[in-house]
SEZALO-478643 format. One record per residue (C-alpha): residue number from 1; x, y, z. Coordinates in steps of 0.5 Angstrom, whole numbers, m for minus. Example, Ala and Ser with C-alpha at 12.3 -4.5 7.8 and 13.67 -1.06 7.14 Angstrom:
+-----+-------+-------+-------+
| seq |    xx |    yy |    zz |
+-----+-------+-------+-------+
|   1 |    25 |    m9 |    16 |
|   2 |    27 |    m2 |    14 |
+-----+-------+-------+-------+
//
This chain:
+-----+-------+-------+-------+
| seq |    xx |    yy |    zz |
+-----+-------+-------+-------+
|   1 |   235 |    40 |   223 |
|   2 |   231 |    40 |   217 |
|   3 |   232 |    46 |   211 |
|   4 |   225 |    48 |   213 |
|   5 |   226 |    49 |   220 |
|   6 |   233 |    52 |   219 |
|   7 |   231 |    57 |   214 |
|   8 |   225 |    59 |   218 |
|   9 |   229 |    60 |   224 |
|  10 |   234 |    65 |   221 |
|  11 |   232 |    72 |   220 |
|  12 |   231 |    74 |   213 |
|  13 |   237 |    75 |   209 |
|  14 |   241 |    71 |   214 |
|  15 |   238 |    65 |   210 |
|  16 |   242 |    67 |   204 |
|  17 |   248 |    66 |   208 |
|  18 |   246 |    59 |   210 |
|  19 |   244 |    57 |   203 |
|  20 |   250 |    60 |   200 |
|  21 |   255 |    56 |   205 |
|  22 |   251 |    50 |   205 |
|  23 |   249 |    49 |   197 |
|  24 |   254 |    53 |   193 |
|  25 |   252 |    52 |   186 |
|  26 |   245 |    50 |   187 |
|  27 |   242 |    57 |   189 |
|  28 |   240 |    62 |   184 |
|  29 |   237 |    69 |   185 |
|  30 |   232 |    72 |   180 |
|  31 |   232 |    79 |   180 |
|  32 |   227 |    84 |   176 |
|  33 |   231 |    90 |   179 |
|  34 |   225 |    92 |   183 |
|  35 |   227 |    95 |   190 |
|  36 |   226 |    89 |   194 |
|  37 |   231 |    85 |   189 |
|  38 |   236 |    91 |   190 |
|  39 |   236 |    90 |   197 |
|  40 |   238 |    82 |   196 |
|  41 |   243 |    84 |   191 |
|  42 |   246 |    89 |   195 |
|  43 |   246 |    83 |   201 |
|  44 |   249 |    78 |   196 |
|  45 |   255 |    83 |   194 |
|  46 |   257 |    85 |   201 |
|  47 |   257 |    78 |   203 |
|  48 |   260 |    75 |   197 |
|  49 |   255 |    70 |   197 |
|  50 |   256 |    64 |   192 |
|  51 |   249 |    65 |   189 |
|  52 |   248 |    66 |   181 |
|  53 |   244 |    72 |   179 |
|  54 |   239 |    72 |   173 |
|  55 |   234 |    76 |   170 |
|  56 |   229 |    76 |   165 |
|  57 |   229 |    81 |   159 |
|  58 |   222 |    80 |   156 |
|  59 |   224 |    85 |   150 |
|  60 |   218 |    90 |   153 |
|  61 |   222 |    93 |   159 |
|  62 |   222 |   100 |   161 |
|  63 |   229 |   104 |   158 |
|  64 |   230 |   106 |   166 |
|  65 |   230 |    98 |   168 |
|  66 |   235 |    97 |   163 |
|  67 |   239 |   103 |   165 |
|  68 |   239 |   100 |   172 |
|  69 |   241 |    93 |   170 |
|  70 |   248 |    96 |   167 |
|  71 |   248 |   101 |   173 |
|  72 |   248 |    95 |   178 |
|  73 |   252 |    91 |   175 |
|  74 |   258 |    96 |   174 |
|  75 |   256 |    98 |   182 |
|  76 |   257 |    91 |   184 |
|  77 |   261 |    87 |   179 |
|  78 |   257 |    81 |   179 |
|  79 |   256 |    76 |   174 |
|  80 |   249 |    77 |   171 |
|  81 |   245 |    72 |   166 |
|  82 |   240 |    75 |   162 |
|  83 |   235 |    70 |   160 |
|  84 |   231 |    72 |   153 |
|  85 |   225 |    69 |   151 |
|  86 |   225 |    64 |   145 |
|  87 |   225 |    68 |   139 |
|  88 |   221 |    63 |   135 |
|  89 |   215 |    63 |   140 |
|  90 |   215 |    71 |   140 |
|  91 |   215 |    71 |   132 |
|  92 |   209 |    66 |   132 |
|  93 |   206 |    70 |   137 |
|  94 |   207 |    77 |   134 |
|  95 |   205 |    75 |   127 |
|  96 |   199 |    71 |   129 |
|  97 |   196 |    76 |   134 |
|  98 |   200 |    83 |   134 |
|  99 |   204 |    86 |   139 |
| 100 |   199 |    88 |   144 |
| 101 |   194 |    82 |   144 |
| 102 |   195 |    82 |   152 |
| 103 |   190 |    87 |   152 |
| 104 |   184 |    83 |   149 |
| 105 |   184 |    78 |   154 |
| 106 |   187 |    75 |   161 |
| 107 |   188 |    68 |   157 |
| 108 |   192 |    72 |   152 |
| 109 |   196 |    76 |   157 |
| 110 |   198 |    70 |   160 |
| 111 |   200 |    67 |   154 |
| 112 |   205 |    73 |   153 |
| 113 |   207 |    72 |   160 |
| 114 |   209 |    65 |   159 |
| 115 |   213 |    66 |   153 |
| 116 |   217 |    72 |   155 |
| 117 |   217 |    70 |   163 |
| 118 |   215 |    63 |   165 |
| 119 |   219 |    59 |   160 |
| 120 |   226 |    63 |   160 |
| 121 |   225 |    62 |   168 |
| 122 |   224 |    55 |   167 |
| 123 |   231 |    54 |   163 |
| 124 |   234 |    59 |   168 |
| 125 |   232 |    55 |   174 |
| 126 |   234 |    48 |   171 |
| 127 |   238 |    44 |   175 |
| 128 |   238 |    49 |   181 |
| 129 |   235 |    47 |   188 |
| 130 |   233 |    54 |   191 |
| 131 |   230 |    60 |   188 |
| 132 |   231 |    66 |   191 |
| 133 |   226 |    72 |   190 |
| 134 |   224 |    79 |   193 |
| 135 |   217 |    77 |   194 |
| 136 |   213 |    81 |   200 |
| 137 |   207 |    79 |   204 |
| 138 |   204 |    86 |   203 |
| 139 |   205 |    86 |   196 |
| 140 |   198 |    82 |   194 |
| 141 |   193 |    78 |   197 |
| 142 |   196 |    72 |   194 |
| 143 |   203 |    73 |   197 |
| 144 |   200 |    74 |   204 |
| 145 |   199 |    66 |   204 |
| 146 |   206 |    64 |   202 |
| 147 |   211 |    62 |   207 |
| 148 |   218 |    64 |   207 |
| 149 |   220 |    57 |   204 |
| 150 |   216 |    53 |   200 |
| 151 |   216 |    48 |   195 |
| 152 |   214 |    50 |   188 |
| 153 |   211 |    45 |   184 |
| 154 |   211 |    49 |   177 |
| 155 |   219 |    49 |   177 |
| 156 |   221 |    43 |   181 |
| 157 |   225 |    47 |   187 |
| 158 |   225 |    50 |   193 |
| 159 |   223 |    58 |   193 |
| 160 |   226 |    62 |   199 |
| 161 |   223 |    69 |   200 |
| 162 |   227 |    72 |   205 |
| 163 |   224 |    79 |   205 |
| 164 |   217 |    76 |   206 |
| 165 |   215 |    79 |   213 |
| 166 |   219 |    86 |   211 |
| 167 |   215 |    92 |   211 |
| 168 |   216 |    97 |   205 |
| 169 |   219 |   102 |   210 |
| 170 |   224 |    97 |   212 |
| 171 |   226 |    96 |   204 |
| 172 |   226 |   104 |   203 |
| 173 |   230 |   104 |   209 |
| 174 |   235 |    99 |   207 |
| 175 |   236 |   102 |   200 |
| 176 |   237 |   109 |   203 |
| 177 |   242 |   106 |   209 |
| 178 |   247 |   103 |   204 |
| 179 |   246 |   108 |   198 |
| 180 |   243 |   102 |   194 |
| 181 |   241 |   104 |   186 |
| 182 |   234 |   103 |   184 |
| 183 |   229 |   105 |   179 |
| 184 |   227 |   113 |   178 |
| 185 |   220 |   111 |   176 |
| 186 |   219 |   109 |   183 |
| 187 |   219 |   117 |   184 |
| 188 |   214 |   117 |   179 |
| 189 |   209 |   113 |   182 |
| 190 |   211 |   106 |   180 |
| 191 |   211 |   101 |   185 |
| 192 |   211 |    95 |   182 |
| 193 |   215 |    95 |   175 |
| 194 |   214 |    90 |   170 |
| 195 |   214 |    91 |   162 |
| 196 |   212 |    98 |   160 |
| 197 |   206 |    96 |   156 |
| 198 |   203 |    93 |   162 |
| 199 |   205 |    97 |   168 |
| 200 |   202 |   104 |   170 |
| 201 |   204 |   109 |   176 |
| 202 |   199 |   108 |   181 |
| 203 |   195 |   114 |   185 |
| 204 |   195 |   115 |   192 |
| 205 |   191 |   110 |   196 |
| 206 |   191 |   105 |   191 |
| 207 |   194 |    98 |   192 |
| 208 |   201 |    97 |   190 |
| 209 |   199 |    92 |   185 |
| 210 |   194 |    96 |   182 |
| 211 |   199 |    99 |   176 |
| 212 |   200 |    92 |   174 |
| 213 |   195 |    89 |   168 |
| 214 |   191 |    95 |   170 |
| 215 |   185 |    93 |   165 |
| 216 |   184 |    87 |   168 |
| 217 |   179 |    85 |   174 |
| 218 |   184 |    79 |   176 |
| 219 |   189 |    77 |   181 |
| 220 |   195 |    81 |   179 |
| 221 |   200 |    75 |   178 |
| 222 |   204 |    73 |   171 |
| 223 |   204 |    66 |   173 |
| 224 |   211 |    66 |   176 |
| 225 |   209 |    66 |   183 |
| 226 |   202 |    63 |   183 |
| 227 |   202 |    60 |   190 |
+-----+-------+-------+-------+
//
């Protein structure tokens, strides 16, 4: 049975157990400490799965996110590799365009995301075979067309999305049932939380991704999950 057939037959998080057992040392989970990612982290810790955890510190995150990082590490005792952008690239960008060039154009915003997120992630995924994410189909139109398991050409490995078919209610119920810590900003209208200059709270009835890059009339993606 192929990898694709096996993982698509398993129920969500059960695929993580199978991957960890079949490919120890070749599976990495990138967490941004959102609610979906906290579900996956809790499962990995409970099952003691051989899956590496990494996170991207863009240098522009909310203080609440950094606090949650430390709280989660203390709670589960898991090793967490923090990936930072190349200092030289950040220095060149801010020296040339200032600290808020991303507000000026989509191209500038994508440039900032590439330096602060995509390039560090490429380093973290180098040599791995499977990349675990907390993507859900409900989150955006682009993600509705994704599969639980897909080949990612940009990063050159398989991407497994164990929560793709989960509803937001399922995520919240899991967090409550297992007493999983999450970001207090979620109680203040922040659904999708990224860098602080690029994220705002949403109003009732707004799309969950409306708070990301709210000044743009474009797809709400940074390039990590372009599809």
